[in-house]
N, C-alpha and C positions, 0 to 999 in steps of 0.2 A: 428249689433251694430258697425260694421265699420263702414258702411255708418252712421251711427248718428255720430261720431266721428268724420267724415269728415265736416259733415254739423258744427257740433261746433267746429271745427276748425277754417273754413273758418270764422264765424263768430267772433273767436278770433281775426284771420289776420284781420278781416277789423276795430276792433277796434284797433289793432296794429297801424296803420296807421294811425292815429289819436294821438294817445296815446304819454307822452312824456311832452304832454302841459297840464298845468293846467287848461285853458281856451283857447278856439277859436270859430269862426263863420266862418260859408263860405260866401265868396265875391260871389258864381254862384247867376249868373241872369243875370238881364239886365245892357249891359253899354253902356256910351255914347260912341261913336267911330267916328274917321275922316281917310279917307286917305290921306296921306301927299307926294304926287307922287313927287313933286317939294323939297322934305326933306326942308322945311322953316320952319316948327313948331318948331323950338328952337328959330330961329333968329327971329320969330313972336311970340313968348311966347303963343304959345298954352295952356301950362298950366294953364295960366289964364281966359282962354277961357271957354265957355260952345260948348262941341262937336254937330256938329247936326246933326248927323247920331248915330243908337245905331243897339247893336250887343248883343247876347247871350252868355254870357262863363258859363264854359269853351268851348272850339268851335276852329278849324281856320278861316279864311278868306274863304278858299274854301266849309269848312262845313256850312256856315251860309252864303255863296252865295255872295260874297265879293268880289269884283276884277273884272278883266277884261276878256272879251271873249279872246279864244284861237283865233290867228291867224297867217299866215305864216311869221308874220316879229315877235312873241313870241319868246323874248330872255330864252332860255332854261338855266336850272342848269344843267349842262349835257355833255358829250360828241356826237356829232351822227356821229358815224365813216361812215357811206354812208348816200352822198348827193344827192343819186338818187332821193329822192323824190321831189326835189326841182326843179328835168330839167326831167324827164319822160315823157312823153307826156300822159301818160296813169294814170298820178296823180292828173291832172290838175284838174280833177273835186273834188276832195279832198281838192286842196289849193285856193277853193272858200270863199269870206268871207261869214263868218255865218253858214258854212257846211267844215269847217275844219276838217280832222282826220288826224292820225298820225300814221304813222307802226312803228314809234322806241318803244313805251312805250304808257300804260294806257292815254286818251286824261280827262284832269281835266276838268272841269264845267266851272271852274273859275282857276285866275292864276297869281299871284300876288308876285313882287321882289321888297321890297322896303318900306318904314316908313310906318308905322299907328299909330294910337293915341287911347288909351284906357281909359274913366275917369268914376270914380262913385265919388257920396257921400257917406261917410262912419262916422256912428256917434262911437266912440270907446265906449264901456262900462264904465259907473262910477265905476263900482267895481274893474277895473282894474287898482285901483292908485295903485304903488307905483311897480309896475309890468313895467318890458321889455316885450314888446309891438315889433311884425314884422310882417312882409307882407312875406307871404309865395305862391311864384308861384310855382307848381310841377313841368309843362315842358313847359316855355314858348320856341319859335322860333324866333330868335337865340338870339339876343341881347337887354338887356333891362334897360331903363330908368328910373326913378321913381325920381315924387315928391310928396308932400303932400303939401298941396295948391302952393305956389309957391319956396318949398325950395326944390331944387334937393339934394335927398340922394345916387346918384353914379351909376354906371352904371357894369353890371356884365355881362357876354358870356358866357355859359354852355349849350353843347348840351346833355351834360348826367346828371346830377343831377339839383335840385330844382336850382331856386332864391332866398334868401332871404335875407329883406331888414329892418336893425332894426330901426322903427320908434318912440322908446321912448323917445329922443328928440325932436324929430317936433312935439309933439300931448300931449292931456291932457286928460285923461280918462272923459267921460260925454261932451266932445265938437266934433262938426260935421266937417271931413275936407276933401276937395276936393283930391282924390286921383289920378294922372296921370300917366300912363305907356306907355312908345313909346318902339314899339317892331319894330328893321330894320332887317328883314332876307335878305338882301345884304351881298355878298361873299367880305370885305373889308381886313384890313390887313390881320387880321387873315383869313386865307385859310388852310381851312382844303382838299381842292380836289374837284373839280365839281362833281366827279363820286362818292363820300362819301356817305356812304348807309344813312349816318345822314341825309343828304340836298339833295342829288339828284333828279330832276323831274323821274330817271330812275327805283326806289324806291316810298317812301313814299312821294318824291314831298317838294318843295323848300316851305313851308308853315308859312301863318302868323300867329301870335294867342298865347293863352294860351289856355294848356289841363290840366286834371288833377284837383287836389285842387286846391284853391283859397283860401286865408284864412287870418284870423288878428288870431293871434297866442301870447297869454300872457304865461310868465313867469315868477316865482321871480328872483328877481333880482341877487341872490345866486341860479345857477341852478348848473344844469347836463348838460353838453354843448357837451360832445360824450362820445357814450361807446363803447368799441370796446372786442369782448369776446375772447379769444385765448385757444378751448380746449387743454387740455394734456390729451390725451387716457389713455398712462404708467402709469401718475402718479394718475389717478384717479380724476382729477380737474379742474377747469377753471381756467386761469388768466384776470382778468376784469382788463384794463385798458381806465379811466375817466379824465376828465378834467372838473374840478370846476371853471365856471365864478362865479366872483364876485365882486361886483363893490365898495366893502370895505373890512375891515379885521372884520374878527367872526371865530367863533365856528361851528363845524358842527359833527354829524356824519349819516356815510353812513350805510343802511343794505340791503345786497346784499341775494336775494332768488330766488329758480328754482322749476320750475313744468314741468313735459309734458305732453300735452291737446293735441296730436294727436295718440294714441295709445289703446291699448286697456289695455296694462299694465300701472297703473300712478307708478310716481315714483315723489317725493318730495324730494328738498334738504333741508337740515338744512340752517336756517340763519344763515351767519357771518356779523360782529359789527364791525365799525371801528369809531375813530376820529379822527378829521385833525383841525389844525391849518387852516385858510384860510385867505391869502393875496388878496388885490386886484390885479384884472386881471387873467389869467389861472394859474390852479393847478392842473396839473396834478399827479393824485393818482394812484395808484395800489391795488388791494387786489387779494388773494385767495378765491376760491369758491371750498372746496373740496364736489364731485360729489357723492361720499360714490361707495360700490364695487356693488352695482348694479343699475349703470348708463344705460343708453340705447343710441345706436350708432346710426348714421345716414349715410344711404347709399341708394343706388337705392331700394335694395330688404326691408328692413326696414326704410322709413326714419321717426325715432322717432326724436321729436322736443320739445326744453324746448323753456317755458317762464320766462326769466329773468325776478325780478324786483330791482331796485336800488329809492331807498329812502333815500335823504338826509333831514335832519332835521337841521332846523337853527335858533334856538330859537323856538319860536311861529310859523316859519314859515318852509313849506317843498318843495320840488318838487318828484314828484314821476316820472321816467321813464322804459316803459315795453320793451324787447330787444328779437326778436324771433335768437334763434340760435340752431343748431347740435354738439351734439360731435362726430366730425369729423374728419377724420386724412387723409389729400389727399397727396400723398409724391411720389418720385420715385428710385428706385433701379434696378440701370443697364440700361434696356432698355426699363423697363415696368411699368405704372402706380399703386400704389396700395392703393387702400382706405381700413382703418382700420387695415392695413397688408394684404388684399386678394389683390389678384394680378385681375389685371381690365383691359379691354380692351376697348376701348372707340367706339360706335357705332354712329354715330353723323350725322346731318344733317345740313346744315347752315340757319339760317333768312337772309334773305337780306333784311329786313323792309319792307315787300309791303304788303302794308294792303288797296285793294284799296277803303274799303267802307268808309272809316274816312279819308283816306293817310297820317294817322299817329299810332305809336305802341299801342296797346290798353292801355289803363291805369286802368282795371280793374284786380283783379285774375283771375274772372271765365272764364274770353277769354285766360288768358295766360294758365291757367290748360286745357283748353280742347283741346289747341293745344301740349300742353307736354302727356296728354294723347294717341293722336290720334298717336302722336312720341312712345311711348310707344307700341302699339299696334303693329306697326311697326317693335320694338324690338330694336329700338333704347335707348339710354340711354345719349348722350349727343346733345348737342345744341352752336353751335356756332353762334356769332352775329358778321356779318361782317361790320367793319366799324361804326358801334357804338353799343352804350349800352341800351340797353331795362329802362324802368322805373322798379321802386320799385316790381310795382305788379308780373312782371317776375319772381323776385325772390321768391317774397312769394309763387309760385304759383309750384317753382321746386322744391322748401322746401320741401312742401307738396305732387308731388309726386316723389321724388329722382330722380331727372335728372340733371347733372354736366352740368353747363353753364361755357363757355369761352366767356364772354362779351369782347370788345376791342373799345380801346380810337376810337374818332370818326370821323377820317382821313382815306383816301387814297389819300396820300400823292405825289399826282403823277398826270398828264396831267396841268400843271402847277407849285405847291409847292413843293420843296423839301425838304426832312429831311437832318440836320444834316449839313446846308449852313445856319446858322443864322438867317433862315426865323423866323417870329411870330410865326408857325407851331410850332419851336420847345420845348419854353417855354409853349406853348398851350397845348399840348398833353400830356406832363410831367401833368401838371397840371389839367390835368381831368380826367386822371387816379388817381393822389390822392384824389380827389376829388371821384369820385365814389366809391373808394376803400372805405375812409370812409363815405358815405353814405350806401352802399351797403356789407362792408363787413363782418358781422357777418353771413347775411346767409349763411348756410349749404351748398348750390347749385353752391356759386361762387367758382370754383374750380381754374380756369385757366385764365390767362389775357395775352391780348399778346395789343402790340400799335396801331395797325391798321392793313393794309390791303396793299402788294404789295409797299413798296415804293418807290421812285428815291433819288437821291443826293447822298451824303455821308452817306447812313444812318447805315452801319454795324457800323460805330464806335458810331454812336449815340443808337442805339440798345442796344448795349452792354451795355453801360453806365446806359442804362435803365432798363436792366436784372439785373445788379449787385445791381442798387439803390435797385431792389425790392425783393431779393433775400436775401439783408439787413435787410429789415426795416419791409415783412410782412411772416412769416412761412406758412401761413394759406392756401396756394394756390402754385400753382408752376408757372414759369412763361416763356414768350417764345417772341424774341425782335416781330416781324411783322410774318404773315401769309403770306406764299408767293409761286409763279410759280416758274418751275422746273428752268427756266434760273435767278429766282436772286441765288447773294450768299450763302453762309454757314452763319450763323451767333456763332458765337465760343463759345458766353456764354449764350447763350441756356440751357436752362435744360430741354427743349425739342421741337422738331420740328414740324412746319407746312407746309408741303412744299409737294408741286407738283413732279412731277420724279418717284414716284414708285407708277405708277396709270395705269389706261389705258388697251385695252384687242389689242393683236399682232395678230388677225385675217384679217387684211387688207396683213400680207406677210404669215400667215400659217394656217392650216385647223384647228378647234375648238378642243380643247381638254382642261384635269381640272388635269392636271399634273403638269403644271411648274408655277412658283408665281414668286415675286420680289425678293427675298431675296439679287440676284447680285446685286440690286440697292441701299440695304441699309446694307448691312453685315459688311460693315465700319463705318457704324456710331454708336456712343457711346452712345446715349441719348436715349428715348423715339422719335419714328419716327410716324406722324398721316400724312396723305394723307391730301393735300389740293384740296378741289373742283375736289371729284371722279365723275366718271359718265359725265356727261351733256350731257349723251343721247337726243337724243331731240322724241319729238312725235307730230304728225300734231295736229291742235287744234281742240279745240271741240264747236263748234260754237252754241250749248247747251247751252254752258257757258256764253253766253253774256246776258241772262235775269238776272243773278246774280249780275248784277254791276251794282244796282240802289243806289251808295254814292256816293260821288265826281268825280273818275273816272272812266270813260266809256271805255269797250272795243272796242273802235274804229278799233283799230290794228286788231284785228280781224274781223270787219266789213269789212275793206278792204281786206285782205285774203278769206274770204267768197266771194265777188265780185270777187276777181281774178278766183276763183274756178268757180263761175256760171260763168262768161264770155268765159273762155276753157270748158262749157259743161259739167261738173262733178259735181258740184252743189249737185247732189241726194246721190253722193259718200262719202261726209264728215265725216258722221259718222262712214263709214267703212273704211275710210282711217286711220279716229282715232286709232279706234280697232285694228287694222291690225299692224301700226305701234307703237303701246302702246304694243302689243306684244312682237315685236321687243324690243323695249324699255325696259320693264322687263326682256328680256332674257339677255339682255346685261349686268344689274346692278344683276344678279344673278349672272353671272360669275365673272364679277368683284369684287364682295363682295367675294364671295367665293374663289379667287384667292388671296384678301390680307387674309384672314382667313387661308389661304394655309402655307403663311408665316410665316418663322421662326424671333420671335423679332418684329414682326409689331405690334404699341400699339393702333393703331387706324384707323380711316379715317370719314374724315366728307364727304359727299355724298355734291353735289351743285345742285339742294337739293331735299329733299322729296316731296315740291311741284313749283308747273312752277314758274318763274320770269317773271315779266311781263315787265322788262324794256330791255335793250341793246339789244336792235333790236326783241325782246321778244323771251324769250330764252324758251322754253317749257320744261323743263330737268325733271320735277317732274311726279312721280306718279300718285301724288295728284294736284288735281288743285291749285288755286293759293290760295284757301280760305279752305285749307286742307280736300277739299273734293274727293271721289272716281271718278275715270275717267267710270269706270269699263270693263276692262281690266286686275286687280290686284286686289285683297284687303288685308287686312291686315294677318291674317289667311295663306296666301300663301306667302306673301313678307317673314313671319315670319320662312318660313320654312328655309332658307339660312340668315335670318338676325335674330340672336336673340342670348342669353347669351349661347346656346346649338345648334352647328348646327354641324349636321353628314356632315363629306364631303367624297367623293369621287375619285382619283386619276386615271382617266381614259383616256386611250391614244388617242380615236378617237371616234368617234361617231357614223360613217357608217361603215357597216361590210358586208362582203357576209357570204353567207350560209356552206361556210366550213372553217371558225373562228372561235376560241372560244372568248368569249368575257370575260374580266379580268377589274374589278375593286379593288385596294385599298382604304378600308375604313379609314377611321381618324375621330377625334372629335376638333371639337374647343368649349372647356366647359369652359364659366368664368361665371358662377353660385353661387349661394350663397353659395355652400360646393360644397365639394368630389362630386360623385354620387360611395353608394357602390353596388357592386357586377349586375353591370349592363349588361341586357342582350342585344346584338344587333340583332336586324333580320331583313333580306331582302325578297324582293318579286318582282319578273318581271314578267308583265303582257302586257296585248293590251290594247285598248283604250278600252275594250268592257269588260274589267274585266278576259276575260281569264289569270290564272296563267300556266307560263311557268315556272318557279324555282322559290321554294323560301327558307329557312333554317336560322340557325343560324350563322351570323361573329363568335359571342364570347361573352364570360361575362368577365366584368372587375372590375374593381374599377379605376374610372375614374375622374384623380386630375385635379383641376383647370391650365387651360393654353390652349395652339393648339397643335396641333401635336402631339397626342395622338393615337397610331393606334389601330386599333382595332381587324382586320384580311381583308380578302379579300373576293371576288365575284368571282366563275368560273361558264359559261356558255357554253356549247358548242351548236351550231347556226344549227348544221345539222338538217335537217327533218324542216325546215322553207324556205319552196320553192316560197313563195310568197312574193313581199314587202312588208315588215311590219316592223312599229313603236312601239317599247317595250318601256316599262319604269321599270326602275330601285327604286323603293322606300328602304330608310333604315332608320327603327325606332329603336329608343332607349325605352326597356318598364320603365313602371314608370316614363315615363318624357314626357314631351311634345314635347321633340325634333325628329323631322322627316323632311326628305329631299329626292328629289326624281332627277331622270334625264333622259331624251327620249336619245333614240338612234334608229338608223336603221340598218334591215337586209337585203339585196337582192340576190338574185339567184347568186351563184357563174358563173352558165354557162348562158347567154342569146344569144337567136337568134333572127337576126333583120331582120324581113321579109319586106322585099320591096314592093313587091304585085306589086298594078298598080300604084306605087306613083313616080313619075321622081326625082329627087333630085338633086338641082344643088347650088352654092353659089351665084349668081346672077339671076336678072330678063334675062337669056339670051334668042336667038331667038327660042331653043329649047323650054323652058318654055314656052313662049306666045303662041309656036305651040301646044303644050299639054293642055295647058289652054282656045284654041283653039276648041279645038276637043272635050272638056266638060272633062279632064282628070284630074289628081289632082297632084297638083307640091307641093316638098318641098322645101323653100328656107333657108340654112341655112349660115346663113349671119355675121358670128362670126369677129369680126375685120374689116368689111367693110363697117360698116356704115358711113351716113357723117350726115344725118339729125339727132340729136340727140348725138353727140359727141361731143358737145360741156358740156353734162353732167356725170358728172363722178360720178360713184357708186360704194361703197362698201359694204359687207354684213352689216357691223354697218352704225347706220342710222346718221344725220346731227351732228357735234357735235356745244354746245352752239346755236347757229344759223347761214346762211348763211350771212345774214346781216351785222354783226357784223364782222365776223370776214371774208366778201368783199369775200365769194362765195369759202372760202376755201372749198376742196371737205373733205368726199364726199356731194353731194346736193339733195340724198334724205335718205330716212325713211322707207326704206323698200319695200316690195310687199304687193298688194288687189290681190285676185282671187278667183275666185268660187268653191270652193274646190269639188261640186256636180257634175261640169263639167264632162264629160263622160271621159273625156284624162286621168283623174288623176286616174280613177279606177286601173292602174296597177303604179302610182306614190302617194303611201300613202303622203297627205300633208292636212294640215289645211288652212285657208282662210290668212293665213301671214306670214312672213319667220320664218324659226326655221334651227336649224342648220344642216339638212339634205342638204337645198338649199346653202351652203356656195358657192359649187364647182362650183355651175350656175351662181351665180349671183356677185360673189366678183370681182369687177374689170370688169364687163362685161359691154359689149357697151349697149345703149337703144338706140330705135326707136322713132324718135317723131310726135306724129299726129296731129300737128296742124292742118295740110291742110286737113285731113281724113272729112268725115261727121262728123255733131254736134253729131249723135246716135250710131257714131262706139267707141265700146268699145273691147280693147285689152282684148285678153285671160291670159295671165302674164302682172300684171302693176303695174310698179313701179310709187312708192310714191314720187312727185317733192318734192322741198324746197318750203313751202306754201307764200314764196315771190311770186313765178313766178308761179306755179302750171301749168306747161306745163303739158300736155296728152301723156306720154311715158310709154311703156313697152316691152316688150324682145319676146313676143309672141303673134302673131295675127292669124285669120284664117278671111276669105275672099271667098266669090262668086268673081271673075275676069274671063271678058268675060262669054266663057262657060261652064265655070272646075270651078274646088274651090282648094284654095291657101291654107297653113300654111307657117308662114315666123317667124323665130326666130332669135335674134342676140345675143344667148348662145353657148357657144361653146358647140354643144353635141354631136362632131365625134371625135376631136382629143384622143389621150392615151384611148383606150375604157379600156386598160384591167387594168387603173388602175385608170381613172376616172369612178367608177362605177354608179355614180350618174348618170352621163352625158349620160353613157349608156343607165341608165334604160330608162331616159326622153326621151331618144330615140325611144326605141323599142315602150314606150307610144303614142309616136308622130307616129309612123311609125303604127301602131295596132287602133289605133281610125280612122286615115285616110284614113286606107282599111276597116274600119267597116263601117255599114249604121248608126251610129251615129255620121256621118261626115255630119254634114248641117249647114254649117256656112249662118247666117243670115242677115249679112250684104253685100252688091257689090260694091268692091271699081275698080274704074279706073285704068288700069295698068301702068298711068302717074304719079300716085299718088304712085306706089310701086318703082318706078323706082326712083324718086325724093330721097325717101329714101338714094341712094348711092351716091348722086351727090349732094343733097341741102347743103348751109353750114349756120348755124343759126347767129354762133358769138357769142361772148362771152358777157357774161353782164356786164355790166361796174356800179362800184361803185361811181365813180368822184372822191369823197373826197380821197386826198393820204395818210391823217392820218390813224393813224391804234391802235388797240390793242400793247400794247406792246410785246404782244407776238411776235408781225408779223411786227416788225418796222424794223427790218434786211432783210426782204423778200419784202420791199416796196421801191420802189425807188422816 
């Protein structure tokens, strides 16, 4: 039944998108077309001529294969922070005409920035006599000018809402007219910023065209021009504000009615009527619609929607419009958001307007519903739109799904424009947010608004006035000035903050734990605090994804990265690198999200992003690819363990133990479900990878209220009797719910005997080592801190942030490790094929060795995964046949402070025992000179050439 209701709702919504017009017909199809490269069309009066090319609309020029081939001289809309592409000899083959590939972002098949003309002959229906006639262009890009025959009707510029032109005075029903549209997608006086996601080539691309609905529409000359519904849950009513637009004085009556349409429970609202005297021009009116005691509410758990029907009768004429709305109250109390009175935490992602197949945001409801339902499956309830506003279809879909949205003005006023300095962007951004709120303000999912992203200029005063205006104008949502990074100023008038600063992991300087939180960073903040662009943990590219790019943009950046990997003799490892780095990425997201959930009064987070971001150097920060599809290393069920309405949490002081210690964890829960959990029994299990249970029991039975930091009890387990190294797993489950979470921890023997055997250990390839190898002996080189060839690679335990191109090789440069977990070395050192928390002691800030000069077939035993822009063959441990002997060499510190560094000690033991065993059989023969070069050869730093940099780095760049 629910599935049927959803289908009915979708059909109704598809009707709603054209409802409100008594008559309309689509202008989709073939249009005449011409590119105006020199911008001479107005002077030469092209609106009088027949254009000599054709194009099918709706669509963009790239989508219709119109425009120019991409060359190295293409002028991009967007900042390029790493110009090494233009200088690097390796990249020369990608700069050849006809074979151009770009590493910065996806490469479009066609590119054009400038003026283009679109033209169509249209006959106005004869039965439209006496009506108001308009041309409706749902989403042109960017500036339109319209002529009917030779009469110019005006110019419009909006990135957020339809362009609508009144054709009434210029047309007569029954006659045929030549409609000409000039579209200009250049950045001119109105500059929203070249990196704004509404226009930049880093995201959708700066396209020219018209997408969505293209229609002629007719309404009575006395008609309802605007309807806005203001739910009032406490008084069980909705206030309806309308504007009656009339050409003359008359009288009229409005009837309002409403009916739910997407729920099992049906609710009809009794109609109300009111008569009005109507004057020429605008006639603002208000009516109250009592909803009754049984009205349904909208939220993430039960997104009930209503269809409001407003009918204006004027003598024998009438105008009927339908509006979708939900009875929803989105408020702030103290440091928290409340939806219909229920405390709510935002679990969000950022939508960056990255749609490779079309190069623009979907204009249909089904595409957006798919995205929002995928986000819901990953435990999210919220989406921010980075410096762009989605089309109406997104709001309709979010209403259906129950998803909270934060659209933004279409501007990143930085890297050129500055906010608050009196530039055109000041007025444009205010006008755009007013227009988008008028257009989409009734949608229940439209819960938050920001002016845009990370402004520069005298912006604090400007956004303060922005927030003050909206607080006084529209109470249906909450407002913040701009979404900003940590180095941006605080915005004193904000109702809530979207700001970086309280995010990230401290693993670069301290061992992993799950006790800490961000409270000291937000404890003085009085408003709700939502993290800005949380995560940004990178994963190695998935080259199997290349085949998915069948639309206007191609993943030629991925092709470059694949070539680099192949040229460095690691092409066969690309999938392994993606999976191994992905496991580390998922681990980082788990711990950062849990750290947020552990923080008192933390109102929400916004990931950047759940899916990959194809621009700004190629930022592979998503656990999903850009198409919102899984990559293979984590799925929705696994992600929901630490990201969902109800998440069990464990405060654990460390994840590595000896068998003479006791494991202890304090168990809490973050619960933002539909209702408190009554008599909830929380249980735990500790087991190994084979399912052997070491401990289990009940943490406690409690009534769990809505909120976070509710203590459930603790778990203790003595580790004596675990004589061999083990990875164990603590799982905590709340019975009667879907809430379950787990954490790995490792147990090592407290007493370890290091048996040197026949192994000669040294920290360099000294004379004795060479003699031992010449005589057929075994040598272990522990070279921590002594490596030169590889020293330029900065490795942390955590992976690359955003990417090394955009941030100009800011460390770290690696994305975890890859190894063969079945190698006999690891029989005494339990591990997976990827980084996990026990590796922190050995990997964090450890030197790597670079093996560029080694034979192509050589493979290190523990391989670090380099940034995909360079893909050097690097690692921290390898084995080889050298002279007549066998050698193992590591740049990990496995010898210092063995009484404290128990993981390093265990690795040392595993290495010695392996080297003294019959299993020690290196396959590759390496010349001593190559070993020696690791101590002496210098590779040098990677140069980016460009002196400009992202704003967060500008103070550090000369």
